[in-house]
C-alpha positions in Angstrom: 0.0 0.0 0.0 1.4 3.4 -1.0 1.5 5.8 1.9 0.4 9.4 1.8 3.1 11.4 3.4 1.8 14.1 5.8 3.4 17.1 7.4 1.9 19.2 10.2 2.3 23.0 10.3 2.3 24.2 13.9 2.6 22.3 17.1 -0.3 23.4 19.2 -2.9 21.3 21.0 -5.1 20.6 17.9 -1.9 19.6 16.0 -1.3 17.0 18.7 -4.8 15.7 18.4 -4.5 15.4 14.6 -1.2 13.6 14.9 -2.7 11.0 17.2 -5.7 10.5 14.9 -3.6 10.2 11.8 -2.2 7.0 13.2 -5.6 5.4 12.7 -5.4 5.8 8.9 -3.7 2.8 7.2 -2.3 4.7 4.2 -1.2 7.8 6.1 2.4 8.4 7.3 3.4 11.5 9.4 6.8 12.4 8.2 7.4 16.0 9.0 6.5 18.9 11.3 7.2 22.6 11.1 7.2 25.1 13.9 8.5 28.6 14.6 11.4 27.2 16.7 13.5 24.1 16.5 12.9 23.2 20.1 9.2 23.1 19.6 9.5 21.0 16.4 11.9 18.6 18.1 9.6 18.2 21.1 6.5 17.6 19.0 8.5 15.2 16.8 9.7 13.2 19.8 6.1 12.7 21.1 4.8 11.5 17.8 7.8 9.8 16.3 8.2 12.3 13.4 11.6 12.0 11.6 11.8 15.4 9.9 11.5 18.5 12.1 11.8 22.1 10.9 12.2 25.4 12.6 10.2 27.3 10.0 7.0 26.8 8.1 8.8 27.5 4.8 11.2 24.6 5.3 8.3 22.2 5.9 6.4 23.5 2.8 9.4 22.8 0.5 10.1 19.3 1.9 10.0 17.2 -1.3 9.1 14.1 0.8 5.8 15.6 2.0 2.6 15.1 0.0 0.0 16.9 2.2 0.3 19.5 4.9 -2.2 20.0 7.7 -2.4 23.7 8.7 -3.0 23.9 12.4 -2.0 27.5 13.1 -4.4 30.1 14.6 -7.1 31.0 12.1 -5.7 34.5 11.5 -2.7 32.7 9.8 -4.7 30.1 7.8 -4.7 32.0 4.5 -1.0 32.9 4.6 0.1 29.4 5.7 -2.1 27.6 3.2 -1.0 29.7 0.3 2.6 29.1 1.3 2.1 25.4 1.1 0.2 25.4 -2.1 2.8 27.5 -3.8 5.3 24.8 -2.8 3.2 22.3 -4.6 1.5 20.7 -1.6 -2.0 19.6 -1.0 -3.5 21.3 2.0 -5.9 20.3 4.8 -6.7 23.6 6.6 -8.1 23.6 10.1 -11.3 25.7 10.7 -12.0 28.6 10.4 -11.0 28.4 6.7 -10.2 32.2 6.6 -11.1 35.3 8.5 -12.8 37.2 5.6 -13.9 36.9 2.0 -10.7 38.5 0.6 -8.5 35.8 2.2 -10.8 33.0 1.2 -10.8 34.2 -2.4 -7.0 34.4 -2.4 -6.8 30.8 -1.2 -9.2 29.6 -3.8 -7.3 31.4 -6.6 -4.1 29.8 -5.4 -5.9 26.4 -5.3 -7.1 26.8 -8.8 -3.8 27.9 -10.2 -1.9 24.9 -8.6 -4.7 22.3 -8.9 -4.0 21.3 -5.3 -6.6 19.7 -3.0 -7.7 21.9 -0.1 -10.4 20.9 2.4 -11.8 22.6 5.4 -11.4 20.2 8.3 -14.3 18.2 9.7 -15.6 20.2 12.6 -17.0 17.6 15.0 -14.9 14.7 13.9 -11.8 16.5 15.1 -13.2 16.7 18.6 -14.7 13.2 18.8 -11.5 11.3 18.2 -12.7 8.0 19.6 -15.3 7.7 16.9 -13.2 8.7 13.9 -12.2 5.2 12.8 -15.8 3.9 12.8 -17.1 7.0 10.9 -14.3 6.9 8.4 -14.8 3.2 7.6 -18.5 3.6 7.1 -18.0 6.8 4.9 -15.4 5.0 2.8 -17.8 2.2 2.0 -20.4 4.7 0.8 -17.8 6.6 -1.2 -16.5 3.5 -2.9 -20.0 2.6 -4.1 -20.5 6.1 -5.4 -17.3 5.9 -7.3 -18.4 2.6 -8.9 -21.6 4.4 -10.1 -19.5 7.2 -11.6 -17.2 4.7 -13.4 -20.3 3.1 -14.9 -21.4 6.3 -16.5 -23.7 7.9 -14.0 -23.7 11.7 -14.2 -21.8 13.5 -11.4 -24.9 15.2 -10.0 -26.7 11.8 -9.8 -23.6 10.3 -8.0 -23.7 13.1 -5.5 -27.4 12.6 -4.8 -26.8 8.8 -4.4 -23.9 9.5 -2.0 -25.8 12.0 0.0 -28.7 9.5 0.5 -26.3 6.7 1.4 -24.5 8.8 3.9 -27.8 10.0 5.4 -29.0 6.4 5.8 -25.7 5.5 7.4 -26.0 8.3 10.0 -29.4 7.2 11.1 -28.1 3.8 12.0 -25.2 5.0 14.1 -25.5 3.7 17.7 -24.8 7.0 19.5 -25.4 10.7 19.3 -21.7 11.4 19.1 -21.3 9.2 16.1 -24.3 10.8 14.4 -22.9 14.3 15.0 -19.5 13.3 13.7 -21.0 11.7 10.7 -23.1 14.8 9.8 -20.0 17.0 10.0 -17.8 14.7 8.0 -20.4 13.9 5.4 -21.1 17.6 4.6 -17.4 18.1 4.0 -17.2 15.0 1.8 -20.1 16.1 -0.4 -18.6 19.6 -0.7 -15.2 18.1 -1.6 -16.6 15.8 -4.3 -18.6 18.6 -5.8 -15.5 20.7 -6.0 -13.7 17.8 -7.6 -16.4 17.4 -10.3 -16.2 21.2 -11.0 -12.4 21.1 -11.4 -12.3 18.1 -13.8 
């Protein structure tokens, strides 16, 4: 199985949570972290077993062995940091809030369009309900795989989206707990938005 190589930009509490959760993903590998100081990067790297540790965000962004970067800085820096990573050719997963105003959001989208990189807003509730992430992800992946098969068979993108939305909704209703249902709703909305964006770019 080919691993997707992740880097984490920033070393705050939410970055620690993300690093722990990433270990639940079979095809994900956390290979680098960037901070504003070498000591912070080294400390974070020691906790999570990360081999490459950088004292600047720029160094992380330009690491050729990183495929995707999770931006975990305060929201006032999301636009600046996401654009830095996209300019370096990286796919970006940006923590909420996506941006602080329309101007910043537009700049991020323009950069995304120019570089054809993937950028998704993080999944609100799923990030805080870590114990349920694996269950929700597995169920969502099953629905997504079925939707992709319909797309491959010639079904129009809008029909595939409608099928996926219905399948995900049905899955949510059968989750055994309120926490799972809440996590599913947050993640499913983001997944539908991401697929719609993908169809529009292709």
